[in-house]
Structure formats: structure tokens, C-alpha cells
ZAVO-255719 format. One record per residue: residue in one letter; x, y, z of N, C-alpha, C in turn. Coordinates in steps of 0.001 Angstrom, whole numbers. Each point is the difference from the previous one (the first is absolute). Layout:
BEGIN
A/X/Y/Z/X/Y/Z/X/Y/Z .
...
END
This chain:
BEGIN
M/81692/-116740/19078/-153/-669/1273/-1469/-299/301 .
K/-893/978/-313/-1409/-217/319/-568/-1202/-740 .
H/505/-278/-1206/-514/-1138/-768/406/-1323/633 .
L/1135/-12/699/447/-1231/625/-724/-250/1320 .
L/-470/1038/657/-733/-181/1248/-1445/-399/-238 .
L/-528/327/-1157/-1398/-311/-281/-305/-1486/82 .
P/830/-886/-589/-309/-1423/128/13/-475/1457 .
L/888/573/812/34/-383/1400/-1310/342/688 .
L/-477/1192/-201/-1254/395/622/-1150/-870/-479 .
A/29/-362/-1256/-1042/-886/-528/31/-1355/692 .
L/1195/-497/237/108/-1293/669/-493/85/1436 .
L/209/1137/644/-546/176/1343/-1522/-118/-36 .
L/-606/581/-1027/-1449/-94/-140/-430/-1434/-281 .
L/805/-705/-794/-322/-1392/-321/-13/-878/1244 .
S/827/341/970/105/-845/1180/-960/426/1098 .
G/-968/846/-339/-954/507/979/-825/-1088/645 .
C/-615/376/1096/-810/-941/764/-1351/-195/-663 .
G/-740/-941/540/-1350/-237/-505/-168/-1435/-433 .
E/-1226/-439/-10/-297/-1365/-396/47/-98/-1515 .
E/719/-989/-480/137/-188/-1434/-783/-1238/-424 .
K/-689/120/-1133/-697/-1149/-563/1039/-911/-635 .
P/-223/-1291/29/949/-900/-658/161/377/-1478 .
L/1206/-101/-472/304/298/-1403/808/-1160/-557 .
A/-573/-696/-951/683/-1137/-614/1092/482/-946 .
T/1114/-705/29/1111/274/-913/137/-1181/-959 .
V/904/140/-958/331/-1145/-837/689/-1037/882 .
K/25/-1228/-440/555/-1070/831/1525/20/55 .
Q/632/306/-1140/1460/-97/-71/549/1036/-973 .
V/1136/603/352/681/952/-871/1465/-422/-114 .
D/468/-148/-1227/1408/-264/-267/688/1368/-50 .
L/732/341/1046/583/1339/96/1029/277/-1096 .
E/688/-1029/-472/944/209/-1106/-750/427/-1260 .
Q/-1119/-645/-260/-793/356/-1173/-695/1348/196 .
Y/-332/327/1237/-673/1262/324/960/1194/-115 .
A/1284/-230/229/989/1075/-27/-3/700/-1354 .
G/422/1252/1/57/804/-1208/-866/1232/153 .
T/-243/664/-1107/-750/1260/18/-1457/-228/-346 .
W/-860/650/783/-1438/-10/-201/-449/1443/-192 .
Y/-916/210/-933/-558/1330/-266/-1340/129/694 .
E/-210/1133/634/-1285/237/638/-1039/285/-1075 .
I/-1060/-781/6/-1112/185/-934/-1094/831/664 .
A/-262/-293/1268/-1029/736/744/282/-136/1486 .
R/-602/917/774/160/-24/1449/-1177/686/663 .
L/-232/-348/1235/-897/813/807/770/1265/347 .
P/-653/1145/-25/720/1258/247/596/45/1407 .
Q/1241/440/55/720/141/1259/714/1347/1 .
W/-13/660/1122/615/1325/75/1489/-41/-335 .
F/688/-1095/352/1437/-64/-254/321/-234/-1480 .
Q/-1010/-312/-814/216/-155/-1438/-688/1111/-792 .
R/-468/1016/689/-687/1092/-687/924/603/-1066 .
G/-513/116/-1202/773/568/-1104/925/-975/-693 .
C/99/-1230/490/889/-989/-628/-637/-568/-1259 .
F/812/-172/-1004/-390/-716/-1208/1218/-790/-467 .
D/-206/-929/-894/1078/-876/-472/748/-645/1166 .
S/-724/-421/1012/612/-626/1179/383/-1444/-295 .
T/1108/-420/591/456/-1378/-137/438/-528/1361 .
A/45/-1311/100/550/-695/1157/949/-1064/-535 .
T/1217/-11/512/993/-971/-431/424/-817/1215 .
Y/-30/-1320/-166/312/-915/1085/1199/-862/-388 .
S/876/-242/977/1117/-924/-192/237/-741/1308 .
L/533/-1207/-113/213/-841/1174/1323/332/663 .
N/-32/97/1312/1206/184/795/514/-1353/465 .
D/1286/-83/318/602/-1260/443/-639/-549/1274 .
D/-555/871/836/-583/-447/1268/-1451/-460/-122 .
G/-524/-77/-1229/-1367/-454/-211/-1026/1113/-37 .
T/412/1225/283/-915/1138/-97/-33/486/-1448 .
V/-883/946/-257/-169/544/-1349/295/1495/35 .
K/876/455/-880/263/1431/-133/-1124/607/-829 .
V/-502/1138/449/-1101/698/-660/476/1386/-395 .
I/-192/355/-1261/278/1368/-458/-1257/514/-684 .
N/-669/939/643/-1186/633/-579/420/1321/-626 .
R/-436/209/-1236/304/1253/-702/-1294/734/-310 .
C/69/1306/123/-1148/867/-236/455/1189/-823 .
Q/-708/290/-1054/270/1198/-814/-1088/1023/297 .
R/411/1230/238/-943/1110/168/365/1076/-1009 .
E/-1010/699/-457/219/1028/-1012/1003/1033/492 .
G/987/293/-858/995/1023/285/1052/-392/1014 .
E/52/-1271/374/973/-454/993/774/-1198/-535 .
E/1153/-220/601/738/-1230/-260/-790/-1155/626 .
A/126/-1164/-566/-658/-1168/592/556/-227/1402 .
S/-880/-346/937/446/-280/1361/-30/-1503/228 .
E/813/-444/939/89/-1415/329/-180/-183/1492 .
A/-644/-1079/357/-78/-451/1378/536/-1428/3 .
I/997/-251/827/644/-1317/44/-363/-672/1312 .
G/-407/-1250/-112/-405/-718/1200/357/-1473/-72 .
T/-442/-707/1029/227/-1431/106/-1309/-678/384 .
A/-270/-1113/-659/-1183/-786/319/459/-1336/578 .
R/-712/-431/1033/265/-1324/566/-1273/-825/-115 .
V/173/-1256/-326/-1121/-915/-181/-513/-444/1366 .
L/-1319/3/151/-597/-528/1228/-2/-1517/-65 .
P/356/-665/1088/45/-1468/8/-1348/-612/-378 .
D/70/-1136/-652/-1176/-795/-370/-969/741/-907 .
S/506/934/-806/-870/748/-915/238/-365/-1459 .
G/889/-941/-267/309/-345/-1381/626/1161/-753 .
N/648/897/723/632/1215/-552/-1013/1022/-497 .
A/-1278/-158/347/-1033/919/-485/-279/1150/961 .
K/474/-103/1226/-175/1075/979/1373/508/414 .
L/197/1295/-239/1268/606/364/-243/1209/887 .
K/1017/334/761/36/1230/779/1092/852/-630 .
V/-343/1237/-356/942/887/-681/351/1154/930 .
R/1293/317/19/495/1141/782/936/798/-886 .
F/-259/1296/-105/860/866/-800/1118/539/864 .
D/1175/152/-604/1213/352/716/85/1509/231 .
N/-184/390/1251/208/1381/411/248/-4/1507 .
W/285/1139/564/401/56/1402/-1099/-479/948 .
V/-1263/271/-295/-1072/-424/888/-110/-1523/-8 .
S/93/-609/-1170/-132/-1456/-73/1190/-702/639 .
R/1157/645/34/1147/-588/703/-194/84/1507 .
L/-681/1043/441/-232/211/1421/-1073/-944/548 .
I/-1111/-142/-731/-1113/-855/432/-474/-866/-1174 .
P/779/-1017/-345/-265/-760/-1229/-1346/-699/-87 .
T/-482/-627/1052/-1233/-774/-143/-1227/887/-130 .
I/25/1181/543/-1143/912/-100/-139/551/-1416 .
T/1101/81/-710/-24/611/-1324/-122/-1019/-1125 .
E/-413/-1220/325/-196/-1011/-1027/-1438/22/-497 .
G/-159/-146/-1314/-1328/-54/-581/-271/-1348/-636 .
N/-1274/-364/-50/-408/-1256/-632/50/125/-1517 .
Y/535/-997/-642/81/-107/-1453/-439/-1417/-317 .
W/-1292/-136/-331/-554/-1322/-237/-333/-170/-1471 .
I/471/-1097/-560/-246/-307/-1401/-1327/-752/-68 .
I/-1030/698/-498/-1348/-583/11/-421/-547/-1362 .
A/752/302/-1035/-235/-584/-1334/1313/67/-761 .
L/318/-1072/-705/1235/-72/-779/-226/-1004/-1116 .
D/204/433/-1236/-216/-948/-1098/1154/-995/-54 .
Q/-235/-1134/-623/985/-1084/-9/1292/357/-714 .
D/-39/982/-893/1206/411/-722/713/1183/658 .
Y/-495/436/1154/592/1112/742/65/1272/-840 .
Q/-1119/295/-654/-98/1209/-822/-927/1048/612 .
T/-916/-416/869/-897/930/683/-139/-431/1452 .
V/-182/989/874/-123/-285/1422/-903/1049/641 .
V/-702/-410/1040/-790/923/804/522/-99/1431 .
I/348/1149/555/554/95/1344/-1005/723/882 .
G/-250/-515/1181/-903/659/928/434/-251/1421 .
E/-862/379/921/243/-253/1409/-1343/-75/714 .
P/-40/-629/1168/-1282/-356/616/-985/1137/268 .
S/450/1227/203/-957/1089/266/-718/449/-1269 .
R/492/-432/-1152/-552/364/-1316/181/1479/-327 .
E/900/687/689/264/1409/-279/1086/190/-1051 .
Y/781/-1038/-241/1107/83/-946/-161/-1107/-1028 .
L/175/366/-1268/-137/-965/-1088/805/502/-1188 .
W/755/-899/-582/745/316/-1220/-203/-1119/-1002 .
I/-216/370/-1237/-22/-937/-1124/1270/289/-787 .
L/831/-1016/-157/1295/150/-666/98/-977/-1166 .
A/867/344/-946/229/-881/-1151/1438/165/-470 .
R/442/-950/-770/1370/64/-548/118/1023/-1127 .
Q/-1126/414/-548/-34/1010/-1065/-705/1243/538 .
P/301/1187/-546/-607/1229/519/-1511/118/-186 .
Q/-575/-784/-902/-1446/46/-210/-532/-1410/-182 .
L/-1276/-149/320/-683/-1287/-180/-1197/197/-913 .
P/-326/-1012/-788/-1267/50/-724/-1144/143/1008 .
D/-1054/696/-388/-1081/290/926/-646/-1258/570 .
D/-125/-1064/-789/-624/-1211/533/827/-618/1124 .
Q/1329/18/-128/864/-503/1065/-120/881/1245 .
Y/13/1301/-219/-141/936/1120/-1316/-234/727 .
Q/-1085/-98/-728/-1316/-193/619/-69/-1312/774 .
A/663/-1035/-494/18/-1280/716/710/141/1348 .
L/1087/766/40/724/223/1249/-814/869/957 .
V/-709/964/-541/-879/843/820/-1089/-868/629 .
Q/-546/-930/-776/-1047/-887/530/531/-875/1139 .
V/1236/-445/-118/606/-782/1085/67/855/1264 .
A/482/1224/-135/108/895/1155/-1376/299/595 .
E/-976/225/-863/-1355/280/475/-558/-1196/772 .
S/247/-1190/-507/-511/-1205/666/631/-204/1377 .
K/1135/637/236/691/-104/1289/-299/1193/905 .
G/-944/847/-432/-464/1067/875/700/1335/-126 .
F/772/215/-1052/686/1280/-185/-931/1007/-680 .
P/116/1289/339/-841/1031/-606/517/380/-1398 .
V/-226/-861/-966/587/166/-1337/-529/1216/-750 .
E/-1150/534/419/-518/1209/-651/938/1191/239 .
Q/920/-128/954/943/1076/292/1343/-163/-720 .
L/172/-1085/-740/1278/-243/-678/364/1137/-944 .
E/1286/328/-3/553/969/-942/922/-760/-944 .
R/-242/157/-1298/861/-667/-987/1220/860/-252 .
N/1154/-627/-14/1259/714/-124/59/868/-1248 .
R/-437/-548/-1124/116/772/-1247/-870/1250/29 .
D/-1047/3/836/-862/1174/122/598/1055/925 .
L/1074/-332/693/621/913/950/1090/856/-632 .
R/389/-322/-1206/1045/781/-681/-500/1405/-294 .
P/888/987/144/-386/1367/-338/-366/101/-1482 .
A/-947/846/-305/-389/209/-1390/1150/646/-765 .
T/205/-455/-1222/1045/603/-832/-656/1028/-930 .
P/682/1120/-203/-583/1052/-863/-111/-407/-1443 .
END
């Protein structure tokens, strides 16, 4: 249960007050092409993902135009946990700005407060790599269709995030988060 509440609390933090600097997104996202499983390559550290490795995000389109989100997290010595949510596209964003809400009792009670920003700030033309952020620059994920990226591709995505004002020196690479094997 605690693993399912963590994404909700994170989204509450994402929706916090304060002046946000403009954050440019990609112009257009084809949600059908975007759907499927993405592997987390790197992220800014977040308390709700502490200890997670081999994390994935899987997206599928719902009949009502929203996007189903399934985030998976593996922690050492535990079964993989899942957080299931729904993303809605913000109007006039070319599908690049979404609001995500994870399904739990708090989000059913106060849905708009528990929505977090999910902005696609970089996406390659073949839909193989993506950078997700939000205007406060406190949250950032680099995702790919494969569990690992060549270092030059990774560094190029880091440079994009850095150019948009994210604290990339704090990035944690997913493969470095795996527990050491004896």
C-alpha cells in the first residue's frame, strides 16, 4: 500500500505553488506512437522512488482520449510495485503537456489537487528516447525503449535537460541503482 501512495504524494509536491519559469516542450506528440513501455534511464532523485531500479512506465490509450499510465518499480528483496494512473492532455499543447493522476482514494476525493505535470521536453523522431520534466525543474526523467542507452545518446539528452535549466548534476542513472551482486 505504501508504494501506491508514494506517487500520489509526489504529485502533490509537483502541483505546489510558486512562480515557474517557462519550459518549452516538443511541438507535437503522436500518442499512438508514444504508447508502449519505456525504460527509465535516469532521473532526478525523488523520495518516492528511493531504492527503485529497473523502473518502467507503460502507456496505453483509453477510449475517452486519456492515457493509462502504469509505473513499475523494483526494490531489492521485494516484489515489483505498480502505480496505476491516468493522464489527460492539456488543450493546445500538441499532446506534449499532460496532467497525471494516480488512482487511489485521495485522488478520487480531490482529483485536481493530486494531478502532476508531465511535460515532454525532448522526443526523438523515431520515439525511442524521451525527456520528461515539469516547470519547477524538480522532476526529470530520461526514458528509452531499451533498458540502456549508448553514452553519447545519454549525454545528448542530459545536455537538452541542462539547456532547459534542470540540475543534471543530480541525475541518477538507473543501471547504477541496481543492488550489487555478490
